[in-house]
Steps between C-alpha positions, in 0.01 A plus 500: 500500500494884497828683444687509834633843411149635509416320826813622676503845355879482445737404222688170544769332295390214276699246700341626822152466352570145379631406843191648670271312264676179578461556875131579463417198284501275810211688660301579185248218552445605862433860397235391250315301767476783753174701480628795699844574643537799726847664504555801720617836362826471695570160349425631150738793544762256625454296182547811283819590687642153446403511133673834452819360650465175299517298824326207336578253774337719763212578264416132455515436871277802584238417236496140616437613856219737393334232286534249781350739753208584270427138422539397864274778628221422251527128559504535877192727488303258279603194699421674828146598387430151369632331814294731720183435300538121511603510867196712593264274303639187668478667841135599440415150377659335803306723741171514307562872462287574193165412659543750789589770247171449315307460826633835619393671178154339518457615859594857407264495202211383717568767760544788255239408241529591134334842517807692618629765265851363545413173326559633149583327172868460594390311809260285298770416246741402778229295674418316177869421451532385861189282471669328207749357750228333710569130469813568295744206500817673616697176486463516121733801480763420764693299243489785247695802635364741238133407563553495877646852501222640278218329694637603840543862388148523355347339811677735742431814297128417477481404869666825606267711281189325635612526862593869469164582336305311767697668778419841351135400465491386863633839609231668294231273642606588855386856431144384417216513748312182594138510389370405845702778666369752247136400559539508879662844499234650272221344707640642824520850348145480370382377840676789676341752265157346562539508879639855502254691287592817687834498316344424161430859398861608543699181437260280301627589152861462614435156649303382198788612275741299716274195466491540120880514480537200731329277241798521261788613727829313519665425835670838544190696397283270713701576815501873427121502456454317831715767666288772339186340641658482847577873479139573399372301801732695732378829353137397544560406864690825566206699360256289705326390180488127564170321561166562336390842378197664662271401214627141500460478876148637479410241237645230720316623807176533305536143380548388860214719621272351237577152626426614856178666398301186549542252781361236269777572250763459770350170613470365147858598420617322811310187406636510147851553635473197726364286216778617270759426767365146544496455122857629468626270777335203332649596161848537651467168679395328176793656312746390769361146486565495124853625561567230761398234247762602244790594729692332777641752747532542874251686719755775552542542124125521446471756780772713341334465160163616638665801660669597171183433298307738726761773452518443123122507464498845656790619286351372172145613578383140500348259754667234711274240340616600150865487604463153650292361211748629242789352700322162502452516122873552443594239761296238307749542215788392721627837622619522861292695752739794479503501120122459480449791741728720289312410182168563676619853573576552130158361404335752734703782345378385159145495639531870580681591176261306277185570706418128508434234764794342676391161362527626141831670577638180650394291199656743253832511683509121544434430130759757391769381742457135413483554124809720472690337792526823701659460843341625825744787544417629150120470527455872576631565146177347367290765676743771385464391136120476524478841665742672259323371188156565652595864564621561144285291264137419428479214747474479878734316736215263572448446125860394449465252787177362348664453160808329642294279729349345187808494276820509707574126503437459125698811406792396720497152344509668157826676586369844603630685807279703734578832327402361159182349646398832659581680174277272291210522747528880519519545122203269432290657775544843343256382231293235676466662845436160659809361680339163573424442130848618403659257746293210370577594137877515558486167681316344204728655236820392676378139534363476145822631345688226683240238405424421865176313429502304826540813711223672303264211561584498870424874510160433339595673172400381154768317299295438186679601181843531664814452295662233712824485304745769609689479173180549298390796714848650468492470121153651466568800725838559336341489155218738593687760706873433475515443877675188629355369826814297575854602590627164377354158432460429872429841655193725483529878507316669788142611435616860544773469235261331253232767538761777496640378167150454359406857600782639284379309193125540567461826308636339185259203504180484298160456666496134397849442640400668825190284527700184434758605757226545760374149421844348540584678825159434651490161324123520466381573150164446334 
């Protein structure tokens, strides 16, 4: 034990020191077992005063109290935390409280999506830790206070981090502009500019600049740009510059005059108009009949649907027949009349964006939604992704839809999400410039890597020369390129991850290794 003279900072008689040592010997073992004892400054000064006056009886009593308080405080704190942890775990178990916690996180994830800038690495780490508690047997720790406290603390810290990040991401997402709203607003501005050519000379550049900014504007910018356009319209009306310009009006009148020039022309146009009207009525009637076959609604609901389809056809620059036919196509897949009508509107938007038929647009959206399990309310995101990539890379919106129509189900089954699938199609098409071939190739590659011989045969693809053993294929590819096609013994990597890893190593492979790799991935060698 250190010299008590040094500890006290005072000189004591030998007898006093011996007496003090004797009084302290009873609490020596307790002192050694305490990790941390907190004694206030006032209490310490009091101890020094008693030491200086050699009041050993009071000194022993005071030190005993301080040690007791320190031990009691630390013990109470530890016991309290442990009791709370075990109590909370038992309460959650008795009310099935862990499942709702995960369900809430899953719902937030689905709503926010994983593209938000707030979902950073800290979030991902916390989510991975939280996911480790899915299916965790909490009863296994309730009998072990130390494990219970640690597990409960880790769970709650991870849950709080994930929830806070998702809440921040949701706030950020609320500032984004829906793709359908953006397209409608831009279309209405372009239509106004077309109908009011008299204002084009003075306001055309300004309006076109507003339209350009609208394509990438966030919610605040979007609203400001709409206000700017409203101001431009007011200015045009105040200057009496709305309507067609003189030259536009003359062209319009000349076109009308030319049609009046011949009575025969007028008669023929009337006859053609009547024939077209009869044809359109027949087409609409046929489309409605198809819709009746796949839905079961009341007459009032069908009447309301027809009214909305007519309005939507005008808004989307489509036909009533196309709107009804597309609705019937979606309804065949089990969607309600309301959901099918909403999806039909999106298909017609894609028709305009991709410059394709509504039938092709409908097929592309259906295959993409079903493959990647995209819900009705999120279907407009498909068109947004197609349009965004088509505007920035060497592939059209229609081309992306063609590629996915042929490969979406196989790529999804191989563990790829929609973003990875679009990325692979876009990258491959940069060289091939044939989206249909790219889609078929990715479908074949994804199935051959997984040794899906039955699916290949059903798709009419050749299975001759395939390596049917996954373990053998894994060994050969790993030996040739250093790329492992499996995460573990039971789980394949996604096609995207495999090709991404191979691309890094490709430059270091010899021509023979590259050729052998092509054989293994395509599984068709001479």
